[in-house]
C-alpha positions as CSV (number, residue, x, y, z in Angstrom):
1,X,88.1,63.5,181.6
2,X,91.3,62.5,183.5
3,X,94.8,63.8,182.4
4,X,95.8,60.6,180.6
5,X,92.6,60.4,178.6
6,X,92.7,64.1,177.9
7,X,96.3,63.8,176.7
8,X,95.5,60.8,174.5
9,X,92.5,62.7,173.0
10,X,94.5,65.8,172.1
11,X,97.4,63.8,170.8
12,X,94.9,62.3,168.4
13,X,93.5,65.8,167.5
14,X,97.0,67.3,167.1
15,X,98.0,64.5,164.7
16,X,94.8,65.0,162.7
17,X,95.4,68.8,162.6
18,X,98.9,68.4,161.4
19,X,98.1,66.0,158.6
20,X,94.9,68.0,157.7
21,X,92.4,65.2,158.3
22,X,90.7,66.9,161.2
23,X,87.0,67.5,160.9
24,X,85.3,70.9,161.4
25,X,83.9,69.8,164.8
26,X,87.2,68.4,165.9
27,X,89.0,71.6,164.8
28,X,86.7,73.6,167.1
29,X,87.3,71.3,170.0
30,X,91.1,71.5,169.4
31,X,91.0,75.3,169.2
32,X,88.9,75.6,172.3
33,X,91.5,73.5,174.2
34,X,94.4,75.4,172.7
35,X,93.0,78.8,173.8
36,X,92.4,77.6,177.3
37,X,94.8,79.4,179.7
38,X,97.1,80.0,176.7
39,X,99.9,82.3,177.7
40,X,102.9,80.8,175.8
41,X,105.0,83.0,173.6
42,X,106.7,81.7,170.5
43,X,109.8,83.4,169.3
44,X,109.7,84.1,165.6
45,X,113.0,84.1,163.6
46,X,113.9,87.3,161.8
47,X,114.2,85.8,158.3
48,X,112.2,83.0,156.6
49,X,112.8,80.6,153.8
50,X,110.9,81.3,150.6
51,X,110.0,77.6,150.5
52,X,107.2,76.7,152.9
53,X,108.6,73.2,153.7
54,X,112.0,74.7,154.6
55,X,110.1,77.2,156.7
56,X,108.2,74.5,158.6
57,X,111.4,72.5,159.1
58,X,113.1,75.6,160.7
59,X,110.1,76.2,162.9
60,X,109.9,72.6,164.2
61,X,113.7,72.6,164.9
62,X,113.0,75.6,167.1
63,X,110.1,73.7,168.8
64,X,112.3,70.7,169.4
65,X,115.0,72.8,171.0
66,X,112.4,74.4,173.3
67,X,111.1,70.9,174.4
68,X,114.5,69.5,175.0
69,X,115.4,72.4,177.3
70,X,112.5,71.4,179.6
71,X,112.5,68.6,182.2
72,X,109.7,66.1,181.3
73,X,107.7,68.6,179.2
74,X,104.0,68.1,179.5
75,X,101.8,67.1,176.6
76,X,100.0,70.4,176.8
77,X,103.2,72.4,176.6
78,X,104.5,70.4,173.6
79,X,101.4,70.6,171.5
80,X,100.5,74.2,172.4
81,X,103.9,75.2,171.1
82,X,103.4,73.1,168.0
83,X,100.0,74.4,167.3
84,X,101.2,78.0,167.8
85,X,103.9,77.4,165.2
86,X,101.5,75.6,162.8
87,X,98.9,78.4,163.0
88,X,101.7,80.7,161.8
89,X,103.0,78.6,159.0
90,X,99.8,77.1,157.7
91,X,98.6,80.1,155.6
92,X,101.1,80.4,152.7
93,X,104.8,80.5,151.9
94,X,104.4,84.3,151.3
95,X,102.9,84.9,154.7
96,X,104.4,87.7,156.8
97,X,104.7,87.6,160.5
98,X,104.6,89.8,163.6
99,X,107.1,89.6,166.4
100,X,106.7,91.2,169.8
101,X,110.4,92.0,169.9
102,X,110.0,94.7,167.3
103,X,110.7,98.3,168.3
104,X,107.5,100.3,168.9
105,X,106.1,102.3,166.0
106,X,106.1,106.0,166.6
107,X,102.5,106.3,165.2
108,X,101.2,104.4,168.3
109,X,103.6,105.6,170.9
110,X,101.2,107.8,172.8
111,X,97.8,106.4,171.8
112,X,96.3,103.0,171.9
113,X,92.8,101.4,172.0
114,X,91.7,98.4,174.0
115,X,90.1,95.4,172.3
116,X,86.4,94.7,172.5
117,X,84.8,92.7,175.3
118,X,81.6,91.0,176.5
119,X,78.9,93.7,176.3
120,X,75.5,93.9,174.9
121,X,72.0,95.3,175.2
122,X,68.7,93.5,175.7
123,X,65.6,95.1,174.4
124,X,62.4,93.6,175.9
125,X,59.0,93.2,174.3
126,X,57.7,96.4,175.9
127,X,60.7,98.4,174.6
128,X,62.7,98.4,177.9
129,X,66.4,98.4,177.2
130,X,68.8,96.7,179.6
131,X,72.6,97.1,179.5
132,X,73.9,93.5,180.1
133,X,77.4,94.9,180.7
134,X,76.1,96.8,183.8
135,X,74.0,93.9,185.2
136,X,75.3,91.5,187.8
137,X,75.1,87.7,187.4
138,X,71.7,86.3,188.4
139,X,68.1,86.7,187.6
140,X,67.3,89.8,185.5
141,X,63.5,89.6,184.9
142,X,60.5,87.3,184.3
143,X,58.2,88.0,181.4
144,X,55.4,86.0,179.7
145,X,56.4,82.8,181.6
146,X,60.1,83.1,180.8
147,X,62.9,83.7,183.3
148,X,65.9,85.7,181.9
149,X,69.2,85.2,183.8
150,X,72.7,86.5,183.3
151,X,75.2,83.7,183.8
152,X,78.6,83.9,185.6
153,X,80.4,83.7,182.2
154,X,78.5,86.8,180.8
155,X,75.9,84.8,178.8
156,X,72.2,85.5,178.6
157,X,70.0,82.4,179.6
158,X,66.3,82.0,178.8
159,X,64.3,79.4,180.8
160,X,60.7,78.7,180.0
161,X,58.6,78.3,183.2
162,X,55.7,75.9,183.8
163,X,53.4,79.0,184.0
164,X,54.2,80.0,180.4
165,X,51.2,80.7,178.3
166,X,50.6,81.1,174.6
167,X,51.5,84.8,174.3
168,X,54.2,85.4,171.7
169,X,56.7,88.1,172.6
170,X,60.0,89.0,171.0
171,X,63.3,90.2,172.6
172,X,66.4,91.6,170.8
173,X,70.0,91.2,172.0
174,X,72.4,93.5,170.3
175,X,76.2,93.9,170.6
176,X,77.7,97.3,170.0
177,X,81.0,97.9,168.1
178,X,83.8,96.5,170.3
179,X,81.3,94.0,171.9
180,X,80.5,90.3,171.8
181,X,78.1,88.1,173.7
182,X,76.5,84.7,174.1
183,X,72.8,84.0,174.4
184,X,71.1,80.6,175.3
185,X,67.7,80.7,173.7
186,X,64.5,79.2,175.3
187,X,64.8,76.0,173.2
188,X,68.4,75.3,174.3
189,X,70.1,76.7,171.2
190,X,73.3,78.6,171.9
191,X,74.3,81.7,169.9
192,X,77.5,83.6,170.0
193,X,77.3,87.2,168.6
194,X,80.2,89.0,167.1
195,X,80.6,92.8,167.3
196,X,77.9,95.1,165.8
197,X,75.4,92.3,165.7
198,X,71.7,91.9,166.7
199,X,69.4,88.9,167.1
200,X,65.7,89.1,167.4
201,X,63.9,86.0,168.8
202,X,60.7,84.9,170.5
203,X,60.9,84.4,174.2
204,X,59.1,81.1,174.0
205,X,59.3,78.8,170.9
206,X,56.5,76.6,172.2
207,X,53.8,78.9,170.8
208,X,54.7,78.4,167.1
209,X,55.3,75.7,164.6
210,X,58.8,76.8,163.9
211,X,61.7,78.5,165.6
212,X,62.3,81.7,163.7
213,X,65.0,84.3,164.5
214,X,66.3,87.4,162.7
215,X,70.0,88.2,162.4
216,X,72.0,91.3,161.4
217,X,75.8,91.0,161.7
218,X,77.7,87.8,162.5
219,X,76.8,84.9,164.8
220,X,77.7,81.3,165.4
221,X,74.8,78.9,166.1
222,X,74.7,75.6,167.9
223,X,71.0,74.7,167.3
224,X,69.2,72.4,169.7
225,X,67.7,69.4,167.9
226,X,63.9,69.3,167.4
227,X,62.8,67.3,164.4
228,X,59.3,68.7,164.8
229,X,60.3,72.3,164.6
230,X,62.7,73.7,162.1
231,X,65.0,76.5,163.3
232,X,65.1,79.3,160.8
233,X,67.5,82.3,160.6
234,X,66.4,85.2,158.5
235,X,69.2,87.6,157.5
236,X,69.0,90.2,154.7
237,X,68.3,88.4,151.5
238,X,68.5,84.8,152.8
239,X,66.7,82.3,155.0
240,X,68.6,79.4,156.6
241,X,66.5,76.4,157.7
242,X,67.9,73.7,160.0
243,X,66.7,71.1,162.5
244,X,69.9,70.8,164.7
245,X,73.4,71.7,163.6
246,X,76.4,74.1,164.0
247,X,76.9,76.9,161.5
248,X,78.1,80.5,161.2
249,X,76.4,83.4,159.4
250,X,78.2,86.6,158.4
251,X,75.6,89.1,157.2
252,X,76.8,92.7,157.9
253,X,75.0,95.5,156.1
254,X,78.3,97.1,155.0
255,X,79.4,93.9,153.2
256,X,78.5,92.9,149.7
257,X,78.3,89.2,150.4
258,X,76.4,87.1,152.9
259,X,78.4,84.0,154.1
260,X,76.8,80.9,155.6
261,X,79.3,78.2,156.7
262,X,78.3,74.8,157.9
263,X,80.4,73.0,160.4
264,X,78.1,70.1,161.4
265,X,74.8,68.7,160.3
266,X,72.9,70.1,157.3
267,X,71.2,73.4,156.5
268,X,69.4,74.8,153.5
269,X,70.1,78.4,152.4
270,X,67.3,79.7,150.2
271,X,66.5,76.1,149.4
272,X,70.1,75.1,148.5
273,X,71.5,72.3,150.7
274,X,74.9,72.7,152.3
275,X,77.1,69.9,153.5
276,X,79.6,70.1,156.4
277,X,82.7,72.2,155.5
278,X,80.8,74.0,152.8
279,X,80.1,77.7,152.5
280,X,77.4,79.6,150.6
281,X,78.2,83.1,149.3
282,X,75.1,85.2,148.4
283,X,75.6,88.4,146.4
284,X,72.6,90.3,145.0
285,X,70.5,87.1,144.7
286,X,73.3,85.0,143.2
287,X,74.6,82.1,145.2
288,X,77.8,80.1,145.0
289,X,78.7,77.0,147.1
290,X,82.4,76.8,148.0
291,X,84.7,74.7,150.2
292,X,84.9,76.4,153.6
293,X,88.0,77.6,155.4
294,X,86.7,76.7,158.8
295,X,89.8,78.1,160.6
296,X,89.3,81.5,159.0
297,X,85.5,81.5,159.5
298,X,85.7,80.5,163.2
299,X,88.8,82.6,164.1
300,X,86.6,85.4,165.7
301,X,84.9,83.0,168.0
302,X,88.2,81.4,169.0
303,X,89.6,84.8,169.9
304,X,91.7,85.6,166.8
305,X,92.0,87.7,163.7
306,X,93.1,85.4,160.9
307,X,93.6,86.7,157.4
308,X,94.4,84.6,154.4
309,X,95.0,86.6,151.2
310,X,92.3,89.0,152.4
311,X,92.0,92.6,151.1
312,X,93.0,95.4,153.4
313,X,89.6,96.9,153.1
314,X,88.0,93.7,154.4
315,X,90.6,93.4,157.2
316,X,90.0,97.0,158.4
317,X,86.2,96.5,158.5
318,X,86.8,93.7,161.1
319,X,89.3,95.9,163.0
320,X,86.9,98.8,162.9
321,X,84.1,96.8,164.4
322,X,86.1,95.2,167.1
323,X,88.0,98.3,168.3
324,X,85.2,100.8,167.5
325,X,87.3,103.0,165.3
326,X,86.8,104.8,162.0
327,X,89.1,104.0,159.1
328,X,90.3,106.5,156.5
329,X,92.3,105.4,153.4
330,X,94.3,108.3,152.0
331,X,95.0,106.2,148.9
332,X,92.0,104.2,147.6
333,X,94.2,101.6,145.8
334,X,95.5,100.5,149.2
335,X,92.1,98.9,149.9
336,X,92.8,96.2,147.3
337,X,96.1,95.0,148.8
338,X,95.9,91.4,150.1
339,X,97.5,90.1,153.3
340,X,97.7,87.0,155.5
341,X,98.4,86.8,159.2
342,X,97.1,85.9,162.7
343,X,96.9,87.9,165.9
344,X,94.9,87.6,169.1
345,X,91.7,89.7,169.4
346,X,92.7,90.4,173.0
347,X,95.6,92.6,171.9
348,X,95.4,96.4,171.8
349,X,94.9,97.8,168.3
350,X,98.5,99.0,168.1
351,X,99.7,95.3,167.8
352,X,97.3,94.6,164.9
353,X,98.4,97.8,163.1
354,X,102.1,97.1,163.7
355,X,101.6,93.6,162.2
356,X,100.0,95.2,159.1
357,X,102.9,97.7,158.9
358,X,105.3,94.9,158.2
359,X,104.3,95.5,154.6
360,X,106.7,98.1,153.1
361,X,104.0,99.9,151.2
362,X,101.9,101.6,153.8
363,X,101.8,103.3,157.2
364,X,99.1,103.5,159.8
365,X,98.5,106.5,162.1
366,X,96.1,106.4,165.1
367,X,94.3,109.7,165.9
368,X,91.7,109.5,168.6
369,X,89.3,106.9,167.3
370,X,90.4,107.0,163.7
371,X,93.0,104.9,161.8
372,X,94.6,106.7,158.9
373,X,96.2,104.6,156.2
374,X,98.5,105.9,153.5
375,X,101.5,105.1,151.4
376,X,104.9,105.2,153.2
377,X,107.0,108.1,152.2
């Protein structure tokens, strides 16, 4: 796509995003574009209006001043600044914000922890375990007529060879805490795995009447279409059946709920049909169908933590998985406090904790691989 066509396309997406008519698929396209080579910083004012419309007006005045100071500002610059501001103001009028200009917190002055990265393990049918982090790009192995390759962008690629037979073998790809990875399955389906996640799958779908995989943790699926073979994801208490679609499943063992969110196409969850922009919530066999907050659900894949009136306990579970830390609450009631905010997952843990410390009710202390949370004195 040339520059003029790209600019026109993203002007259209930006307009849809701002007036809230953007579809789930378009939102993912827009977010992918925004995150590409994104290094802009946005200065956040020290005080904010209680009214959200006044707040937005103030932010856009700041944006316009920034644009006017530049000579012939590019479309990318204008809209990346606008989207950065809108990401911050779109949550709620009571949202709190983090500014990089704040003075460092003493609790993190001498210790910090790097964010997670692309790392995973591949367990073959014979039990052999390979660390994908340590492997160079290129061919890894051939087994049962399937070639397994590590791509240049740290993704695992399965290619079925003409010599493949009817032998059914299974592999498992698993990400540790502080890890994430992408795998391209033999049928062309793409799967992105979040931290502390595992996916078990056959190395060749041609030998069975359906494409069945097993998931523990969280993953985003872009399923290759095959009307003759349903794609089935088994996770804990649920089974998701699709023929070709985009969806996200959050099924961690330490969470009470299993969340399945549909972005495009259609899926059935335990026999209940979901429409795009809907989410099923399964708890102890009871299911609810709710409107989905696509931005929240897909934040992890887009490289963000995004919280919208979310409990501190839930927030810290995500932080714990991504930074591989333990979390200790000195006061149990702090778990129920709710927060909103957004921060890049590429930041060190200190920035995330400083953002949370903008609340006046608690303090965070980092000791080795443990985050200790308590009331402020």
